[in-house]
Phi, psi and omega in degrees: 000117177273142185262115178249323180230134179236139173256121184239118178211101190231144171275314176271113184264016177302124178072004186293321183303308181297319182295310179298322179295322176297321175297311183300319182297335179270004177088012182284131174281127183254120172264137184210170184236153166035239184296328180296315180298319180298319179294316180298316178298319180297338178266007178078023181257130182290138183225142171259115181297145185295330180288341174288327179285314186278337186075016183218134180290157172297139182230170177056045179064029179092356179295331179236115178212321183251357179280080189209142180303329179288342173269307186283332171294323177292332178277318190270350179301130184273139177293136176072011180258111186300316181297317180296316182296319180296315179294318178299317180296317179299322183269000180070032182265123177262144180298145170248124189261339183218131175248121180242102186221129161237155200267160172310143190279058180302316183300325178288317183291328182292341178276347182282151173267152177076012178272129181283161178300318182297318179295319181292322179299327178292345178267009173273112185281136177245306180297323181300303178302326180295318178291320179300310181297320178301309182299317182292324176297320183260036187294346174299334181239337191239135173272146178227126183244119186244000182213143175301336181295344182266349186304310185299318181297319178297314177300321178295321178292321180297322178290318181290327186258020179054048176090006181246153175249133184291156179296328180296316182287327177299318179291320180294319176298322180294317177302316178297327181294313180292329173297319181296314182290328177295314179296320180297311178297324179297318177299319179293314183296323180290328174297319175296319182295329181300332180281350178277141180286322182268167175290133181293160180293331182224136175247126178253119185251134177232119182230143177246139178294123180259324189204133171266139178248158185296324176197174181276219181297329179232157185301333181276359178253135176271162184201162177202164179246127180243146177249145184279130177291137181088351179290142182299322181206174176208178190306321181249018177297126181055030174252130182242131176272120183269338187193156168102180180295164177293147178294142179258170177302312181292324175301317182292320178297316179289325177298320178297317179297316182292319179295320178298321182283318182295337178289351177287344192240145176261324180290163175307125189223150176226131176238131176242124183241138178225127181050045172070013176234141175290127178254357176191131179217137176204150167240151184199180179288338177215161189288326178301314179293319178301316180296312182302316181288326175293314179299319185289347174299320181202077184303326181295311181289327182296334179295119183081021183268175175260126186242130177233130177236158183249016174224158178298147182272124178267178184301319182299311179292323179299319178295319179301309183292329176293343182270002180223178180267117178238127178286307181222137173235125178239128181213158177281000177179167180215133167293153182301318181292327178296315178299320180298322179289315184294328183277003175291333176266120188295335190260348183296123180278106181259115188243136177255123180256110179257007184270128180245007181275148172269158177291156177301124182300337180271002181294138181259156179267126183242133178230125183286131171232171184303115175075012180186194181229143165262128185236134179210163169297148176292142175275076190261345187264149170243138185290142174282150178303324183297338182266000180267160186235125172278123186250011180239166179294318179280130181263140180298144171290167179299321178296316180294323176303318179300317180290322178298313182292324176297309183296325179296317177295322179290320183299333178298337184253011181255138181298138178288151351288137191241130172229131180234126173259136183219148170209135179056042175063037175213144177288144173236355177190135180228126175248118188230147167067023179272155183281339176235147184292323182295326177293325175296319176301312182297319179298317179298323179289319180293326182279348183297131181271353184228164172302141185262001182303133178081007182270165175257152179235136176240135179239130184291340179217174187292162175271119180287338174222170180282354187294327180296302177302323180299317178297319179292318181294319179299327178281346178117005177297136185246349180208142186225143174235137181200161183290333190073176179114358178284149177293347179252023179308318182301323179291321179294313181298320182296322180295325177288318179298320182296331181264001182071029181258142177275143176227133178244136179248131184266335182082001181214130177267168182220063174300144172219098184271000000 
């Protein structure tokens, strides 16, 4: 298919000058609209305005300009079809051989704060998707270009094919075009769905490949990381890798867990994650102390972990981390001396996080199951102390309250059944992923590196029996926080009262399977 006439109408003008100039140099007539035409003229490229083709001016502030038979007939007319050719001749419709369109930036605008519904609706493109779909449907005769990333390949084909585009590339461009409009419509539909109180009947998901990884969870599995279109932010948004090996599938999974947990805290905090569970968490007056206390919770597991901190890394911490095995380190900044120390090890993945945005509070949690998805609201909230109830005679001291609330926030991010032991705003034992709650209690006690006397315990769900609290009390735990709601709550409360231990009930559990 030789290209004689091209319609060019783009919102993103990246690379457009060189591409349009390449078309013009091949003698291609360029039809264009509004701002695109102005840009082309400013670069000295001849343009035929779209209203000259349609015989009708743009109306309604540009809402209607290409929705016209002389545009869509020129795109949809079939090659070698006598009826189409006859009707086009009667209506004075000339063929359009190439459609170059990228869409109004709805996905970008939906991520902005303070944008009104009316403003966002004006970023919903109508004519663009219509032209893209028409060209993709008629890809046997018409090329469709939807991204600046495709410009160079199209120009190379035109040069190699004496102004023609091969059928193989036409088909590939058409497939990409339908993917583009599908993703675009999904972002719009999901924005409308966010305003609904109930789960919508249909969820349309649009994802773009952001990063290829060498393999998945295991070497025999392939893998990649995709980002959701229209999301306010994502795991690697504004994250720069400063040093080290490429990120792996497991690195990304653990990094997501660690970032979610560190976001719970305002004070200097350090989170160490191993196999998607926190093996050490601490907050302190400075980051070095927070790291040391997080590491000391479980030094064996911390070796080779993913570490996320919420303050810049100074030279002292950089030297500490350089002296051990760290898979990934993510921080909002690094002193020059810290980077010099960290980069002595060639494989340590050193990541700089410049993103300060929170995820969309309405974002839902999706979990893949065979042939479908489980969808739920994100478990994003932590309960306020004012909404909690002390159910024992002994009331926690203010220091104990601090440890209880700290442990409760950490427990929300530990795989169920989850038990977290804490003292002085640092974890000292974590029991995760056990099939029985009492086994999680025992595991947390066994993994504790320090005496647990005087520590706080958090349980992500209620104790079905008194055996869990009794094992903790016997070890020296003095205060416990849990959701409550068991039919044996009275027995659990009584066991704590008998031991002089305080217990707080939150009224809400935080399972994480």
